[in-house]
FIKOLZA-1660 file (N, C-alpha, C; in steps of 0.1 Angstrom, whole numbers, plus 5000, padded with zeros to 4 digits):
% residues 265
   i   px   py   pz ch aa at
   1 5010 4988 4998  A  M  N
   1 4999 5002 5001  A  M CA
   1 5009 5013 5002  A  M  C
   2 5003 5022 4992  A  A  N
   2 5014 5035 4991  A  A CA
   2 5013 5040 5005  A  A  C
   3 5025 5050 5005  A  A  N
   3 5027 5056 5021  A  A CA
   3 5022 5068 5018  A  A  C
   4 5008 5070 5019  A  D  N
   4 5000 5083 5019  A  D CA
   4 4989 5082 5032  A  D  C
   5 4982 5090 5032  A  S  N
   5 4971 5091 5045  A  S CA
   5 4963 5081 5047  A  S  C
   6 4962 5070 5036  A  S  N
   6 4956 5058 5037  A  S CA
   6 4963 5046 5043  A  S  C
   7 4975 5048 5045  A  D  N
   7 4984 5037 5054  A  D CA
   7 4980 5039 5069  A  D  C
   8 4971 5050 5074  A  A  N
   8 4969 5050 5087  A  A CA
   8 4961 5037 5090  A  A  C
   9 4954 5032 5080  A  V  N
   9 4949 5018 5082  A  V CA
   9 4952 5012 5072  A  V  C
  10 4959 4998 5077  A  V  N
  10 4963 4988 5064  A  V CA
  10 4951 4977 5064  A  V  C
  11 4947 4975 5051  A  L  N
  11 4939 4965 5050  A  L CA
  11 4945 4954 5041  A  L  C
  12 4944 4941 5047  A  S  N
  12 4952 4929 5043  A  S CA
  12 4940 4916 5042  A  S  C
  13 4943 4906 5036  A  E  N
  13 4937 4893 5036  A  E CA
  13 4945 4881 5040  A  E  C
  14 4947 4879 5052  A  P  N
  14 4957 4868 5058  A  P CA
  14 4952 4855 5055  A  P  C
  15 4938 4854 5049  A  G  N
  15 4932 4838 5046  A  G CA
  15 4918 4839 5039  A  G  C
  16 4914 4829 5034  A  T  N
  16 4904 4831 5025  A  T CA
  16 4892 4835 5032  A  T  C
  17 4884 4844 5027  A  G  N
  17 4874 4849 5034  A  G CA
  17 4875 4857 5048  A  G  C
  18 4887 4860 5051  A  I  N
  18 4891 4870 5060  A  I CA
  18 4901 4880 5058  A  I  C
  19 4893 4891 5063  A  R  N
  19 4901 4904 5062  A  R CA
  19 4907 4907 5078  A  R  C
  20 4916 4916 5076  A  L  N
  20 4926 4923 5090  A  L CA
  20 4924 4936 5085  A  L  C
  21 4921 4946 5095  A  V  N
  21 4924 4958 5093  A  V CA
  21 4931 4961 5104  A  V  C
  22 4943 4971 5102  A  T  N
  22 4953 4971 5114  A  T CA
  22 4954 4986 5117  A  T  C
  23 4951 4994 5126  A  L  N
  23 4951 5007 5128  A  L CA
  23 4970 5008 5130  A  L  C
  24 4973 5019 5123  A  N  N
  24 4986 5017 5118  A  N CA
  24 4995 5033 5120  A  N  C
  25 4991 5036 5134  A  R  N
  25 4996 5049 5138  A  R CA
  25 5003 5049 5152  A  R  C
  26 5014 5035 5151  A  P  N
  26 5018 5033 5166  A  P CA
  26 5026 5044 5173  A  P  C
  27 5030 5054 5167  A  A  N
  27 5037 5066 5171  A  A CA
  27 5029 5074 5182  A  A  C
  28 5016 5073 5178  A  V  N
  28 5005 5080 5186  A  V CA
  28 4996 5070 5194  A  V  C
  29 5002 5058 5193  A  R  N
  29 4994 5044 5201  A  R CA
  29 4978 5045 5197  A  R  C
  30 4979 5046 5180  A  N  N
  30 4968 5045 5172  A  N CA
  30 4957 5053 5174  A  N  C
  31 4960 5066 5182  A  A  N
  31 4947 5073 5184  A  A CA
  31 4938 5077 5170  A  A  C
  32 4927 5077 5177  A  M  N
  32 4917 5081 5165  A  M CA
  32 4916 5095 5160  A  M  C
  33 4927 5098 5152  A  T  N
  33 4926 5112 5148  A  T CA
  33 4917 5110 5135  A  T  C
  34 4917 5127 5130  A  E  N
  34 4909 5127 5115  A  E CA
  34 4913 5115 5104  A  E  C
  35 4929 5117 5104  A  E  N
  35 4933 5110 5093  A  E CA
  35 4928 5095 5094  A  E  C
  36 4932 5088 5108  A  M  N
  36 4929 5076 5111  A  M CA
  36 4914 5074 5107  A  M  C
  37 4904 5081 5109  A  T  N
  37 4890 5080 5110  A  T CA
  37 4888 5078 5094  A  T  C
  38 4890 5087 5085  A  Q  N
  38 4888 5087 5072  A  Q CA
  38 4895 5073 5064  A  Q  C
  39 4905 5069 5069  A  A  N
  39 4912 5060 5063  A  A CA
  39 4904 5047 5069  A  A  C
  40 4900 5046 5081  A  W  N
  40 4890 5036 5085  A  W CA
  40 4880 5037 5081  A  W  C
  41 4872 5046 5075  A  N  N
  41 4860 5046 5067  A  N CA
  41 4861 5038 5054  A  N  C
  42 4872 5044 5047  A  R  N
  42 4875 5036 5035  A  R CA
  42 4877 5022 5033  A  R  C
  43 4886 5019 5046  A  A  N
  43 4886 5006 5046  A  A CA
  43 4874 4997 5050  A  A  C
  44 4866 5001 5057  A  I  N
  44 4853 4993 5061  A  I CA
  44 4843 4994 5049  A  I  C
  45 4845 5003 5044  A  D  N
  45 4837 5007 5030  A  D CA
  45 4841 4994 5021  A  D  C
  46 4853 4993 5020  A  E  N
  46 4858 4983 5011  A  E CA
  46 4852 4967 5014  A  E  C
  47 4857 4965 5031  A  V  N
  47 4851 4952 5035  A  V CA
  47 4838 4949 5034  A  V  C
  48 4829 4962 5036  A  A  N
  48 4815 4958 5035  A  A CA
  48 4810 4953 5025  A  A  C
  49 4815 4961 5011  A  A  N
  49 4811 4957 4998  A  A CA
  49 4817 4944 4991  A  A  C
  50 4826 4936 4999  A  D  N
  50 4833 4923 4995  A  D CA
  50 4823 4914 5000  A  D  C
  51 4817 4905 4989  A  R  N
  51 4806 4897 4994  A  R CA
  51 4815 4884 4999  A  R  C
  52 4827 4883 4994  A  E  N
  52 4836 4872 4998  A  E CA
  52 4840 4871 5014  A  E  C
  53 4840 4882 5020  A  T  N
  53 4843 4886 5033  A  T CA
  53 4834 4878 5042  A  T  C
  54 4840 4870 5052  A  R  N
  54 4831 4861 5062  A  R CA
  54 4835 4866 5075  A  R  C
  55 4846 4869 5075  A  V  N
  55 4848 4877 5091  A  V CA
  55 4856 4887 5090  A  V  C
  56 4861 4898 5099  A  L  N
  56 4868 4908 5099  A  L CA
  56 4877 4907 5111  A  L  C
  57 4888 4909 5112  A  V  N
  57 4898 4910 5124  A  V CA
  57 4904 4924 5125  A  V  C
  58 4902 4931 5138  A  V  N
  58 4907 4945 5138  A  V CA
  58 4920 4944 5148  A  V  C
  59 4931 4949 5147  A  T  N
  59 4942 4952 5157  A  T CA
  59 4948 4965 5153  A  T  C
  60 4960 4966 5163  A  G  N
  60 4965 4977 5162  A  G CA
  60 4983 4974 5159  A  G  C
  61 4988 4984 5151  A  A  N
  61 5001 4981 5150  A  A CA
  61 5008 4986 5164  A  A  C
  62 5021 4980 5163  A  G  N
  62 5029 4988 5177  A  G CA
  62 5023 4977 5189  A  G  C
  63 5027 4988 5198  A  S  N
  63 5025 4978 5213  A  S CA
  63 5010 4982 5220  A  S  C
  64 5003 4992 5211  A  S  N
  64 4988 4994 5216  A  S CA
  64 4979 4990 5206  A  S  C
  65 4965 4986 5213  A  F  N
  65 4955 4985 5204  A  F CA
  65 4949 4999 5198  A  F  C
  66 4945 5007 5208  A  C  N
  66 4940 5019 5203  A  C CA
  66 4941 5028 5216  A  C  C
  67 4945 5039 5214  A  S  N
  67 4946 5051 5226  A  S CA
  67 4935 5059 5229  A  S  C
  68 4922 5056 5220  A  G  N
  68 4910 5065 5222  A  G CA
  68 4911 5076 5212  A  G  C
  69 4902 5084 5212  A  A  N
  69 4900 5098 5204  A  A CA
  69 4908 5106 5207  A  A  C
  70 4916 5113 5196  A  D  N
  70 4924 5124 5194  A  D CA
  70 4916 5137 5195  A  D  C
  71 4917 5145 5207  A  L  N
  71 4911 5158 5208  A  L CA
  71 4919 5169 5207  A  L  C
  72 4929 5166 5201  A  S  N
  72 4940 5178 5202  A  S CA
  72 4933 5190 5193  A  S  C
  73 4926 5188 5186  A  W  N
  73 4920 5197 5173  A  W CA
  73 4910 5206 5182  A  W  C
  74 4907 5202 5195  A  L  N
  74 4900 5213 5202  A  L CA
  74 4907 5224 5206  A  L  C
  75 4919 5224 5207  A  D  N
  75 4930 5235 5211  A  D CA
  75 4934 5242 5200  A  D  C
  76 4926 5239 5184  A  Q  N
  76 4935 5244 5172  A  Q CA
  76 4921 5251 5166  A  Q  C
  77 4909 5247 5173  A  G  N
  77 4899 5252 5162  A  G CA
  77 4894 5268 5170  A  G  C
  78 4886 5274 5161  A  S  N
  78 4882 5288 5163  A  S CA
  78 4870 5284 5176  A  S  C
  79 4867 5298 5179  A  A  N
  79 4855 5295 5192  A  A CA
  79 4841 5289 5183  A  A  C
  80 4837 5291 5170  A  E  N
  80 4828 5290 5164  A  E CA
  80 4827 5271 5163  A  E  C
  81 4840 5266 5161  A  D  N
  81 4840 5254 5161  A  D CA
  81 4838 5246 5175  A  D  C
  82 4839 5251 5186  A  V  N
  82 4836 5245 5201  A  V CA
  82 4825 5248 5207  A  V  C
  83 4813 5253 5196  A  T  N
  83 4801 5254 5203  A  T CA
  83 4795 5240 5206  A  T  C
  84 4786 5239 5216  A  I  N
  84 4778 5225 5217  A  I CA
  84 4773 5221 5205  A  I  C
  85 4765 5228 5196  A  D  N
  85 4759 5221 5185  A  D CA
  85 4769 5218 5174  A  D  C
  86 4779 5227 5173  A  R  N
  86 4791 5221 5163  A  R CA
  86 4796 5210 5171  A  R  C
  87 4801 5211 5179  A  L  N
  87 4807 5193 5185  A  L CA
  87 4796 5183 5184  A  L  C
  88 4785 5185 5187  A  R  N
  88 4776 5172 5185  A  R CA
  88 4776 5170 5171  A  R  C
  89 4776 5179 5163  A  E  N
  89 4775 5176 5148  A  E CA
  89 4787 5167 5144  A  E  C
  90 4796 5171 5153  A  R  N
  90 4811 5166 5147  A  R CA
  90 4812 5150 5156  A  R  C
  91 4807 5151 5165  A  M  N
  91 4809 5139 5176  A  M CA
  91 4800 5126 5169  A  M  C
  92 4788 5128 5165  A  L  N
  92 4779 5119 5160  A  L CA
  92 4784 5108 5148  A  L  C
  93 4788 5118 5137  A  P  N
  93 4795 5108 5128  A  P CA
  93 4808 5101 5132  A  P  C
  94 4814 5108 5143  A  F  N
  94 4829 5100 5145  A  F CA
  94 4823 5090 5153  A  F  C
  95 4814 5089 5163  A  Y  N
  95 4810 5077 5169  A  Y CA
  95 4805 5067 5160  A  Y  C
  96 4797 5071 5153  A  R  N
  96 4792 5060 5143  A  R CA
  96 4800 5053 5133  A  R  C
  97 4812 5063 5128  A  S  N
  97 4823 5054 5120  A  S CA
  97 4831 5046 5126  A  S  C
  98 4832 5047 5140  A  W  N
  98 4841 5037 5148  A  W CA
  98 4833 5025 5151  A  W  C
  99 4818 5029 5153  A  L  N
  99 4810 5015 5159  A  L CA
  99 4805 5008 5147  A  L  C
 100 4811 5010 5134  A  R  N
 100 4806 5004 5120  A  R CA
 100 4808 4988 5123  A  R  C
 101 4815 4984 5131  A  P  N
 101 4817 4967 5134  A  P CA
 101 4804 4964 5135  A  P  C
 102 4796 4969 5146  A  R  N
 102 4783 4966 5149  A  R CA
 102 4773 4963 5138  A  R  C
 103 4775 4970 5129  A  A  N
 103 4765 4969 5118  A  A CA
 103 4769 4962 5106  A  A  C
 104 4780 4956 5105  A  L  N
 104 4786 4948 5094  A  L CA
 104 4777 4935 5095  A  L  C
 105 4778 4928 5084  A  S  N
 105 4769 4916 5084  A  S CA
 105 4774 4903 5086  A  S  C
 106 4789 4904 5089  A  F  N
 106 4795 4892 5094  A  F CA
 106 4803 4894 5106  A  F  C
 107 4807 4885 5113  A  P  N
 107 4813 4887 5125  A  P CA
 107 4826 4895 5125  A  P  C
 108 4830 4903 5134  A  V  N
 108 4841 4911 5137  A  V CA
 108 4847 4907 5150  A  V  C
 109 4861 4905 5148  A  I  N
 109 4869 4901 5159  A  I CA
 109 4878 4914 5164  A  I  C
 110 4879 4916 5176  A  A  N
 110 4892 4926 5182  A  A CA
 110 4903 4917 5185  A  A  C
 111 4914 4918 5179  A  A  N
 111 4927 4914 5186  A  A CA
 111 4934 4924 5193  A  A  C
 112 4931 4923 5204  A  V  N
 112 4936 4934 5213  A  V CA
 112 4951 4932 5220  A  V  C
 113 4961 4937 5209  A  N  N
 113 4974 4934 5211  A  N CA
 113 4982 4941 5226  A  N  C
 114 4973 4953 5229  A  G  N
 114 4983 4966 5241  A  G CA
 114 4971 4971 5248  A  G  C
 115 4975 4982 5253  A  P  N
 115 4964 4987 5260  A  P CA
 115 4956 4993 5251  A  P  C
 116 4941 4997 5255  A  T  N
 116 4931 5002 5247  A  T CA
 116 4923 5012 5256  A  T  C
 117 4922 5025 5253  A  V  N
 117 4917 5035 5263  A  V CA
 117 4905 5042 5257  A  V  C
 118 4897 5045 5266  A  G  N
 118 4885 5054 5261  A  G CA
 118 4878 5048 5253  A  G  C
 119 4877 5056 5241  A  A  N
 119 4869 5052 5229  A  A CA
 119 4873 5041 5221  A  A  C
 120 4888 5038 5225  A  G  N
 120 4893 5025 5221  A  G CA
 120 4887 5013 5226  A  G  C
 121 4882 5015 5237  A  V  N
 121 4874 5003 5245  A  V CA
 121 4860 5001 5238  A  V  C
 122 4857 5011 5233  A  C  N
 122 4842 5014 5228  A  C CA
 122 4844 5004 5214  A  C  C
 123 4855 5007 5205  A  L  N
 123 4858 4999 5194  A  L CA
 123 4858 4985 5195  A  L  C
 124 4866 4984 5207  A  M  N
 124 4867 4967 5211  A  M CA
 124 4852 4964 5211  A  M  C
 125 4845 4969 5218  A  L  N
 125 4832 4967 5225  A  L CA
 125 4820 4963 5213  A  L  C
 126 4825 4972 5202  A  A  N
 126 4816 4971 5189  A  A CA
 126 4820 4959 5180  A  A  C
 127 4828 4950 5183  A  C  N
 127 4832 4939 5180  A  C CA
 127 4827 4926 5184  A  C  C
 128 4823 4916 5177  A  D  N
 128 4815 4903 5180  A  D CA
 128 4823 4896 5191  A  D  C
 129 4836 4895 5187  A  L  N
 129 4845 4888 5195  A  L CA
 129 4856 4894 5203  A  L  C
 130 4862 4894 5212  A  R  N
 130 4874 4902 5217  A  R CA
 130 4886 4892 5223  A  R  C
 131 4897 4890 5219  A  F  N
 131 4909 4883 5223  A  F CA
 131 4919 4894 5228  A  F  C
 132 4923 4891 5238  A  A  N
 132 4936 4902 5246  A  A CA
 132 4947 4894 5246  A  A  C
 133 4958 4900 5242  A  G  N
 133 4972 4895 5249  A  G CA
 133 4975 4898 5260  A  G  C
 134 4985 4894 5266  A  R  N
 134 4990 4896 5280  A  R CA
 134 4991 4909 5283  A  R  C
 135 4997 4915 5274  A  N  N
 135 5000 4930 5277  A  N CA
 135 4990 4940 5275  A  N  C
 136 4977 4934 5272  A  A  N
 136 4965 4944 5271  A  A CA
 136 4961 4951 5283  A  A  C
 137 4956 4962 5286  A  R  N
 137 4951 4970 5295  A  R CA
 137 4939 4978 5289  A  R  C
 138 4930 4977 5299  A  F  N
 138 4917 4984 5297  A  F CA
 138 4914 4995 5307  A  F  C
 139 4910 5006 5301  A  S  N
 139 4906 5019 5310  A  S CA
 139 4897 5029 5304  A  S  C
 140 4885 5033 5308  A  T  N
 140 4876 5042 5304  A  T CA
 140 4878 5056 5313  A  T  C
 141 4890 5064 5315  A  P  N
 141 4892 5072 5323  A  P CA
 141 4885 5088 5317  A  P  C
 142 4874 5088 5310  A  F  N
 142 4868 5098 5304  A  F CA
 142 4868 5111 5317  A  F  C
 143 4861 5106 5326  A  I  N
 143 4860 5117 5336  A  I CA
 143 4872 5123 5343  A  I  C
 144 4883 5116 5340  A  Y  N
 144 4895 5120 5346  A  Y CA
 144 4902 5127 5337  A  Y  C
 145 4896 5130 5322  A  R  N
 145 4900 5139 5314  A  R CA
 145 4892 5152 5314  A  R  C
 146 4880 5152 5320  A  G  N
 146 4873 5163 5321  A  G CA
 146 4861 5162 5313  A  G  C
 147 4861 5149 5308  A  T  N
 147 4849 5146 5297  A  T CA
 147 4838 5137 5301  A  T  C
 148 4827 5136 5295  A  H  N
 148 4818 5127 5298  A  H CA
 148 4822 5115 5286  A  H  C
 149 4818 5102 5289  A  G  N
 149 4822 5093 5281  A  G CA
 149 4814 5096 5267  A  G  C
 150 4822 5087 5258  A  G  N
 150 4813 5089 5243  A  G CA
 150 4813 5076 5236  A  G  C
 151 4809 5077 5224  A  M  N
 151 4811 5064 5216  A  M CA
 151 4805 5053 5220  A  M  C
 152 4790 5055 5228  A  G  N
 152 4784 5044 5235  A  G CA
 152 4788 5039 5243  A  G  C
 153 4798 5043 5253  A  A  N
 153 4805 5040 5265  A  A CA
 153 4795 5035 5273  A  A  C
 154 4784 5043 5278  A  T  N
 154 4773 5042 5286  A  T CA
 154 4763 5030 5283  A  T  C
 155 4765 5026 5271  A  W  N
 155 4754 5013 5266  A  W CA
 155 4763 5003 5266  A  W  C
 156 4775 5003 5260  A  L  N
 156 4783 4989 5255  A  L CA
 156 4791 4984 5266  A  L  C
 157 4797 4990 5276  A  L  N
 157 4800 4988 5287  A  L CA
 157 4788 4978 5294  A  L  C
 158 4778 4985 5299  A  P  N
 158 4769 4976 5307  A  P CA
 158 4764 4967 5300  A  P  C
 159 4763 4964 5284  A  E  N
 159 4759 4955 5277  A  E CA
 159 4769 4943 5282  A  E  C
 160 4782 4946 5280  A  A  N
 160 4793 4936 5282  A  A CA
 160 4796 4931 5296  A  A  C
 161 4794 4938 5307  A  I  N
 161 4800 4935 5318  A  I CA
 161 4787 4936 5330  A  I  C
 162 4780 4944 5324  A  G  N
 162 4767 4946 5337  A  G CA
 162 4771 4959 5343  A  G  C
 163 4760 4965 5348  A  V  N
 163 4759 4979 5353  A  V CA
 163 4770 4982 5363  A  V  C
 164 4772 4972 5375  A  T  N
 164 4778 4976 5387  A  T CA
 164 4794 4975 5380  A  T  C
 165 4798 4969 5373  A  R  N
 165 4812 4968 5367  A  R CA
 165 4815 4980 5359  A  R  C
 166 4805 4982 5350  A  A  N
 166 4805 4995 5340  A  A CA
 166 4808 5006 5351  A  A  C
 167 4801 5006 5363  A  R  N
 167 4802 5017 5370  A  R CA
 167 4816 5020 5375  A  R  C
 168 4822 5007 5379  A  D  N
 168 4834 5007 5383  A  D CA
 168 4845 5014 5373  A  D  C
 169 4842 5009 5362  A  M  N
 169 4854 5014 5351  A  M CA
 169 4853 5030 5349  A  M  C
 170 4838 5034 5347  A  L  N
 170 4838 5047 5343  A  L CA
 170 4839 5058 5356  A  L  C
 171 4834 5052 5369  A  Y  N
 171 4837 5061 5377  A  Y CA
 171 4853 5062 5382  A  Y  C
 172 4860 5051 5379  A  T  N
 172 4875 5050 5387  A  T CA
 172 4883 5052 5375  A  T  C
 173 4880 5050 5365  A  G  N
 173 4890 5052 5351  A  G CA
 173 4902 5039 5353  A  G  C
 174 4900 5029 5363  A  R  N
 174 4913 5023 5365  A  R CA
 174 4917 5014 5355  A  R  C
 175 4926 5006 5356  A  E  N
 175 4932 4997 5344  A  E CA
 175 4923 4983 5346  A  E  C
 176 4922 4978 5338  A  V  N
 176 4915 4966 5342  A  V CA
 176 4923 4954 5333  A  V  C
 177 4931 4946 5341  A  L  N
 177 4942 4935 5335  A  L CA
 177 4933 4925 5327  A  L  C
 178 4938 4917 5317  A  P  N
 178 4934 4909 5310  A  P CA
 178 4925 4896 5316  A  P  C
 179 4930 4890 5327  A  E  N
 179 4925 4880 5335  A  E CA
 179 4911 4884 5341  A  E  C
 180 4912 4896 5348  A  Q  N
 180 4898 4901 5352  A  Q CA
 180 4894 4907 5341  A  Q  C
 181 4895 4910 5331  A  A  N
 181 4890 4915 5321  A  A CA
 181 4879 4902 5313  A  A  C
 182 4887 4891 5314  A  L  N
 182 4882 4878 5311  A  L CA
 182 4871 4876 5322  A  L  C
 183 4872 4874 5331  A  D  N
 183 4866 4873 5343  A  D CA
 183 4850 4880 5342  A  D  C
 184 4854 4894 5338  A  W  N
 184 4838 4901 5337  A  W CA
 184 4834 4898 5324  A  W  C
 185 4838 4892 5315  A  G  N
 185 4832 4893 5302  A  G CA
 185 4835 4905 5292  A  G  C
 186 4847 4914 5296  A  L  N
 186 4850 4923 5286  A  L CA
 186 4856 4919 5278  A  L  C
 187 4863 4905 5274  A  V  N
 187 4869 4899 5265  A  V CA
 187 4863 4886 5266  A  V  C
 188 4869 4879 5256  A  T  N
 188 4859 4864 5252  A  T CA
 188 4875 4856 5252  A  T  C
 189 4887 4859 5255  A  G  N
 189 4897 4850 5256  A  G CA
 189 4908 4859 5261  A  G  C
 190 4918 4853 5265  A  V  N
 190 4935 4860 5267  A  V CA
 190 4943 4847 5260  A  V  C
 191 4953 4853 5254  A  A  N
 191 4960 4846 5245  A  A CA
 191 4973 4851 5245  A  A  C
 192 4985 4844 5242  A  D  N
 192 5001 4848 5242  A  D CA
 192 5002 4857 5232  A  D  C
 193 4995 4856 5220  A  D  N
 193 4996 4864 5208  A  D CA
 193 4979 4864 5205  A  D  C
 194 4973 4877 5206  A  A  N
 194 4961 4876 5204  A  A CA
 194 4957 4877 5189  A  A  C
 195 4969 4883 5182  A  L  N
 195 4963 4882 5166  A  L CA
 195 4964 4870 5160  A  L  C
 196 4973 4861 5165  A  D  N
 196 4973 4848 5159  A  D CA
 196 4963 4840 5164  A  D  C
 197 4958 4840 5176  A  H  N
 197 4946 4834 5180  A  H CA
 197 4935 4838 5175  A  H  C
 198 4934 4850 5173  A  S  N
 198 4921 4860 5165  A  S CA
 198 4920 4852 5153  A  S  C
 199 4931 4852 5145  A  L  N
 199 4931 4847 5130  A  L CA
 199 4928 4833 5130  A  L  C
 200 4931 4825 5142  A  A  N
 200 4928 4811 5141  A  A CA
 200 4914 4809 5144  A  A  C
 201 4909 4818 5153  A  V  N
 201 4893 4816 5154  A  V CA
 201 4884 4823 5139  A  V  C
 202 4891 4832 5135  A  A  N
 202 4886 4837 5123  A  A CA
 202 4886 4827 5111  A  A  C
 203 4896 4817 5112  A  S  N
 203 4896 4809 5100  A  S CA
 203 4887 4796 5104  A  S  C
 204 4883 4797 5115  A  R  N
 204 4873 4787 5120  A  R CA
 204 4859 4792 5116  A  R  C
 205 4857 4803 5120  A  I  N
 205 4845 4811 5115  A  I CA
 205 4842 4812 5099  A  I  C
 206 4853 4813 5093  A  A  N
 206 4852 4813 5077  A  A CA
 206 4845 4801 5072  A  A  C
 207 4847 4791 5082  A  E  N
 207 4842 4776 5075  A  E CA
 207 4832 4775 5077  A  E  C
 208 4823 4783 5083  A  A  N
 208 4809 4784 5086  A  A CA
 208 4800 4788 5072  A  A  C
 209 4787 4780 5071  A  G  N
 209 4779 4787 5059  A  G CA
 209 4778 4800 5058  A  G  C
 210 4782 4809 5050  A  P  N
 210 4779 4823 5051  A  P CA
 210 4767 4830 5051  A  P  C
 211 4758 4822 5046  A  I  N
 211 4744 4830 5046  A  I CA
 211 4741 4827 5062  A  I  C
 212 4741 4816 5067  A  A  N
 212 4738 4812 5082  A  A CA
 212 4744 4819 5090  A  A  C
 213 4759 4823 5088  A  L  N
 213 4766 4830 5095  A  L CA
 213 4762 4846 5098  A  L  C
 214 4755 4851 5085  A  R  N
 214 4753 4864 5085  A  R CA
 214 4739 4867 5092  A  R  C
 215 4731 4859 5090  A  L  N
 215 4717 4858 5095  A  L CA
 215 4718 4856 5111  A  L  C
 216 4726 4846 5116  A  T  N
 216 4729 4847 5130  A  T CA
 216 4735 4859 5138  A  T  C
 217 4742 4866 5132  A  K  N
 217 4747 4878 5136  A  K CA
 217 4735 4887 5139  A  K  C
 218 4726 4890 5128  A  T  N
 218 4715 4897 5126  A  T CA
 218 4706 4893 5137  A  T  C
 219 4701 4879 5141  A  G  N
 219 4694 4877 5152  A  G CA
 219 4701 4880 5166  A  G  C
 220 4714 4880 5166  A  L  N
 220 4718 4881 5180  A  L CA
 220 4715 4896 5184  A  L  C
 221 4716 4905 5175  A  E  N
 221 4716 4920 5174  A  E CA
 221 4702 4920 5180  A  E  C
 222 4691 4912 5172  A  Q  N
 222 4675 4916 5177  A  Q CA
 222 4674 4908 5189  A  Q  C
 223 4681 4899 5195  A  S  N
 223 4676 4893 5204  A  S CA
 223 4673 4903 5221  A  S  C
 224 4677 4913 5219  A  A  N
 224 4676 4925 5230  A  A CA
 224 4662 4926 5233  A  A  C
 225 4655 4923 5220  A  A  N
 225 4642 4928 5221  A  A CA
 225 4632 4915 5228  A  A  C
 226 4639 4904 5231  A  G  N
 226 4632 4894 5238  A  G CA
 226 4630 4884 5232  A  G  C
 227 4625 4870 5239  A  L  N
 227 4625 4858 5235  A  L CA
 227 4613 4858 5222  A  L  C
 228 4602 4864 5226  A  E  N
 228 4593 4865 5215  A  E CA
 228 4600 4871 5201  A  E  C
 229 4607 4882 5202  A  A  N
 229 4613 4887 5191  A  A CA
 229 4622 4877 5184  A  A  C
 230 4630 4870 5192  A  S  N
 230 4639 4861 5187  A  S CA
 230 4634 4849 5178  A  S  C
 231 4622 4843 5187  A  I  N
 231 4618 4832 5176  A  I CA
 231 4611 4835 5167  A  I  C
 232 4604 4848 5165  A  Q  N
 232 4598 4853 5153  A  Q CA
 232 4608 4854 5143  A  Q  C
 233 4621 4860 5145  A  W  N
 233 4631 4859 5136  A  W CA
 233 4636 4847 5131  A  W  C
 234 4640 4837 5142  A  E  N
 234 4645 4825 5138  A  E CA
 234 4633 4815 5127  A  E  C
 235 4621 4819 5131  A  A  N
 235 4608 4814 5125  A  A CA
 235 4613 4818 5108  A  A  C
 236 4618 4828 5106  A  L  N
 236 4621 4834 5093  A  L CA
 236 4632 4827 5088  A  L  C
 237 4645 4831 5095  A  A  N
 237 4657 4829 5091  A  A CA
 237 4662 4814 5089  A  A  C
 238 4657 4806 5099  A  Q  N
 238 4660 4792 5095  A  Q CA
 238 4653 4789 5083  A  Q  C
 239 4639 4790 5080  A  P  N
 239 4635 4785 5067  A  P CA
 239 4644 4791 5056  A  P  C
 240 4648 4802 5055  A  V  N
 240 4655 4809 5045  A  V CA
 240 4671 4799 5043  A  V  C
 241 4675 4797 5052  A  T  N
 241 4689 4788 5052  A  T CA
 241 4685 4773 5048  A  T  C
 242 4671 4769 5050  A  M  N
 242 4667 4754 5046  A  M CA
 242 4665 4756 5029  A  M  C
 243 4664 4765 5023  A  T  N
 243 4663 4766 5012  A  T CA
 243 4674 4769 5003  A  T  C
 244 4684 4770 5009  A  T  N
 244 4700 4770 5005  A  T CA
 244 4707 4758 4998  A  T  C
 245 4715 4758 4991  A  A  N
 245 4723 4747 4985  A  A CA
 245 4733 4745 5000  A  A  C
 246 4738 4755 5002  A  D  N
 246 4746 4753 5016  A  D CA
 246 4740 4743 5025  A  D  C
 247 4727 4742 5029  A  L  N
 247 4721 4733 5041  A  L CA
 247 4722 4719 5034  A  L  C
 248 4724 4717 5020  A  H  N
 248 4726 4705 5014  A  H CA
 248 4740 4697 5018  A  H  C
 249 4748 4709 5011  A  E  N
 249 4764 4707 5013  A  E CA
 249 4766 4703 5027  A  E  C
 250 4760 4712 5038  A  G  N
 250 4764 4709 5053  A  G CA
 250 4759 4693 5059  A  G  C
 251 4746 4691 5052  A  I  N
 251 4742 4675 5057  A  I CA
 251 4752 4665 5051  A  I  C
 252 4755 4667 5039  A  A  N
 252 4764 4656 5030  A  A CA
 252 4777 4656 5037  A  A  C
 253 4781 4666 5040  A  A  N
 253 4796 4668 5048  A  A CA
 253 4793 4662 5059  A  A  C
 254 4786 4664 5068  A  F  N
 254 4786 4657 5082  A  F CA
 254 4782 4640 5080  A  F  C
 255 4777 4636 5069  A  R  N
 255 4773 4624 5067  A  R CA
 255 4787 4615 5065  A  R  C
 256 4792 4623 5057  A  E  N
 256 4805 4617 5050  A  E CA
 256 4820 4620 5058  A  E  C
 257 4817 4626 5069  A  S  N
 257 4826 4629 5079  A  S CA
 257 4841 4638 5073  A  S  C
 258 4833 4648 5065  A  R  N
 258 4844 4658 5059  A  R CA
 258 4839 4672 5062  A  R  C
 259 4849 4680 5058  A  M  N
 259 4848 4695 5062  A  M CA
 259 4836 4699 5049  A  M  C
 260 4827 4708 5052  A  P  N
 260 4816 4711 5041  A  P CA
 260 4824 4723 5033  A  P  C
 261 4820 4726 5021  A  Q  N
 261 4827 4736 5013  A  Q CA
 261 4816 4744 5008  A  Q  C
 262 4811 4756 5018  A  F  N
 262 4800 4762 5013  A  F CA
 262 4803 4774 5006  A  F  C
 263 4793 4776 4998  A  R  N
 263 4795 4788 4986  A  R CA
 263 4784 4798 4991  A  R  C
 264 4778 4797 4999  A  G  N
 264 4769 4813 4999  A  G CA
 264 4757 4811 4990  A  G  C
 265 4753 4800 4989  A  R  N
 265 4740 4796 4977  A  R CA
 265 4729 4788 4981  A  R  C
% end
């Protein structure tokens, strides 16, 4: 990839059906600068448009996953740029850009290779699965920077770890270490090499039926509406998969004790 602003985020394909997005500004601990945000949006646009993508992995270059939002522009803008209405107009699209993993139709895995702070934690929580390296650290010290939490922190944290633990993280701003993060449900697992482990899990997921996989992610997103909403969804989604060639391939592969070769049809 050319060494221009686009290299703030590097998009690669480490395996069939697997895409890897690497936040690539290690000198600033992969802070969410305007440059990084634009490059992130381009990468996600490309991945979202690729029908061959079955799973996405997100990681950070260097020793950090993501140090959160870069707010240095606040000191550089004019007084007109820092009114409440202008700031709101700027923050909403910023939030939505970095929470896009939640809206992607396929699973997204966060390979948390090092410290992740503030909005970086929210990016991680927007991913379906989260694997932490031994050097990972998690903190949401918004109020110790004098600001309210953003990017869905007050919803994503309670969803993942419960209200009581979310209060702990948001009120104290303290660092949570990998084993405690695993115990709380902040991460899915802990590994010596978060990226290698995440890619191995991604390889497993990429073997699944892609139609069923995408519908399952949608079903999980809708499950917050309750059991009745879930069974109503499943009563539609399961028949959809029962009309596909992939279903017959899956049954045949099971009977023949071999790996299925799904084609998304």
